[in-house]
C-alpha positions in Angstrom: -36.8 51.5 153.4 -39.7 51.0 155.9 -41.9 53.7 157.1 -44.0 54.2 160.2 -47.9 54.3 159.1 -50.5 55.4 161.2 -54.4 55.4 160.3 -56.8 57.1 162.3 -60.6 57.9 161.9 -62.5 60.8 163.6 -66.2 61.6 163.0 -67.3 65.2 163.3 -71.0 66.6 163.3 -71.7 69.7 161.1 -74.6 71.8 161.8 -75.0 75.4 160.6 -77.4 78.0 161.9 -80.0 80.1 159.9 -78.8 83.0 157.6 -76.7 84.9 157.7 -74.1 82.6 159.6 -70.7 81.3 159.1 -69.6 78.1 160.8 -66.1 76.9 161.1 -65.5 73.1 161.4 -62.0 71.9 162.5 -61.1 68.4 162.0 -58.1 67.3 163.9 -55.8 64.3 163.5 -54.4 62.0 166.1 -53.1 63.8 169.0 -50.9 63.4 172.0 -50.9 65.4 175.2 -48.3 68.2 174.7 -45.4 68.0 177.2 -44.2 70.9 179.2 -41.3 72.5 177.6 -37.7 71.2 178.3 -35.8 73.1 181.0 -32.4 72.2 182.9 -32.6 70.0 185.8 -35.8 68.1 184.4 -35.8 64.5 183.2 -36.7 64.7 179.7 -35.8 61.2 178.9 -38.8 59.7 180.2 -41.0 61.8 178.0 -42.4 60.2 174.8 -40.2 60.3 171.7 -42.6 61.2 169.0 -45.9 63.6 169.4 -48.8 62.3 167.3 -49.2 65.9 166.1 -45.7 65.4 164.3 -47.0 62.9 161.6 -47.8 64.1 158.2 -49.9 62.5 155.4 -53.3 62.7 153.8 -56.9 62.8 154.9 -60.0 61.6 153.1 -63.3 63.2 154.2 -66.6 61.4 153.6 -70.1 61.8 154.3 -70.8 65.3 152.6 -74.4 65.3 151.0 -77.9 66.2 152.0 -78.9 68.8 153.4 -75.8 70.6 152.3 -76.1 69.9 148.7 -77.8 73.4 148.0 -76.5 76.4 146.3 -77.4 78.4 149.5 -74.3 76.9 151.0 -70.7 78.3 150.4 -67.8 76.2 151.3 -64.2 76.9 151.9 -61.6 74.1 152.7 -58.5 75.5 154.5 -55.6 74.0 156.0 -54.4 75.5 159.6 -51.6 75.0 162.2 -51.9 75.0 165.8 -48.1 75.5 166.3 -48.1 72.6 168.9 -45.4 70.6 167.2 -41.7 71.2 168.1 -40.3 74.7 167.7 -36.7 72.9 167.8 -35.6 69.6 167.6 -37.0 67.5 170.4 -38.4 70.7 172.0 -42.1 71.9 172.3 -41.1 75.5 172.9 -38.0 77.5 171.9 -35.1 76.8 174.3 -33.8 80.3 173.8 -36.8 82.6 173.3 -36.0 85.6 170.5 -38.2 88.2 172.1 -40.1 88.1 168.9 -44.0 88.3 169.1 -45.7 85.0 169.3 -47.5 83.9 166.2 -51.2 83.8 166.1 -52.7 80.4 167.2 -54.0 78.9 165.2 -52.4 80.1 161.8 -53.7 79.8 158.3 -51.2 77.8 156.2 -53.1 77.3 152.7 -56.4 77.6 151.0 -57.4 74.5 149.2 -60.5 75.8 147.8 -63.0 78.7 148.3 -66.4 79.8 147.1 -67.7 76.2 146.6 -71.4 76.2 146.2 -73.1 73.1 147.8 -75.0 71.8 144.5 -73.1 73.6 141.7 -69.8 72.2 142.9 -70.8 69.0 144.3 -68.2 66.9 142.3 -65.6 69.2 142.8 -66.3 69.0 146.6 -66.2 65.0 146.5 -62.9 65.5 144.5 -61.3 67.8 147.0 -62.4 65.6 150.1 -60.8 62.6 148.2 -63.7 60.9 146.8 -64.8 60.7 143.1 -61.5 60.8 141.8 -61.3 59.7 138.2 -64.5 57.7 138.5 -62.8 55.4 141.1 -65.6 55.6 143.7 -64.5 52.2 145.3 -61.1 53.6 146.4 -60.4 56.3 148.7 -57.7 58.5 147.0 -56.6 61.1 149.6 -56.5 64.9 148.1 -56.0 66.9 151.3 -52.5 66.9 152.6 -51.7 67.7 156.2 -48.1 68.3 157.3 -47.2 68.0 161.0 -49.2 69.8 163.3 -51.8 70.8 160.7 -55.7 70.3 160.6 -58.4 70.7 158.1 -60.9 73.6 158.7 -64.2 73.7 156.7 -65.7 77.2 156.7 -69.2 76.7 155.7 -71.6 80.2 154.8 -75.1 79.5 155.0 -77.4 82.2 153.0 -80.7 80.1 153.5 -83.5 81.3 155.9 -83.3 78.0 157.7 -80.6 76.1 159.8 -78.9 73.2 158.1 -77.8 69.8 159.8 -76.8 67.8 161.4 -74.4 66.1 159.1 -71.7 63.4 160.3 -68.5 63.5 158.4 -65.9 60.9 158.7 -62.3 62.0 158.4 -59.9 59.3 157.6 -56.3 60.1 158.2 -53.2 58.2 156.5 -50.3 59.5 158.1 -46.6 58.7 158.0 -46.5 57.4 154.4 -44.7 58.3 151.2 -46.9 60.3 148.7 -46.2 57.8 146.1 -48.1 55.2 148.0 -51.3 57.3 148.3 -53.0 55.4 145.3 -52.7 51.8 146.5 -55.5 50.0 147.9 
């Protein structure tokens, strides 16, 4: 069976203020503009069939290094959801609202790693971001899995007296594939 595959590159710049400071860096995948919710007497047929936010897959983050390879940097890697994907099939919002409180936006889905020191855990950071996996540095092995409508949030705590950065990170998304295919070149 064939699968639709989508590859995407996003570059983001990370700068952290002097101590004590916490910086959140959100890394979003490819996105389509959100449509208005479906309602009666609207022409929903001409709307796009698939939002790019609905693609799931893997992301590899590359470029972590100096000046963040110091133990005054504490890194958390988290996966968050923006709740912009369909609430019901082919809808961007509930057709029949339940009256329940709207969930917070964005919402934490899972914590991948927490408390990584920049220098002490340098190999762990590379492995979490998708590099340095089993000594295969020539091949990207994506280890961050994002489901539909999810994004990666890096939370960087700086305990140093000075500001750090800027550092350009490259996020390479490989979406719409089977998890069994991730180790192919």
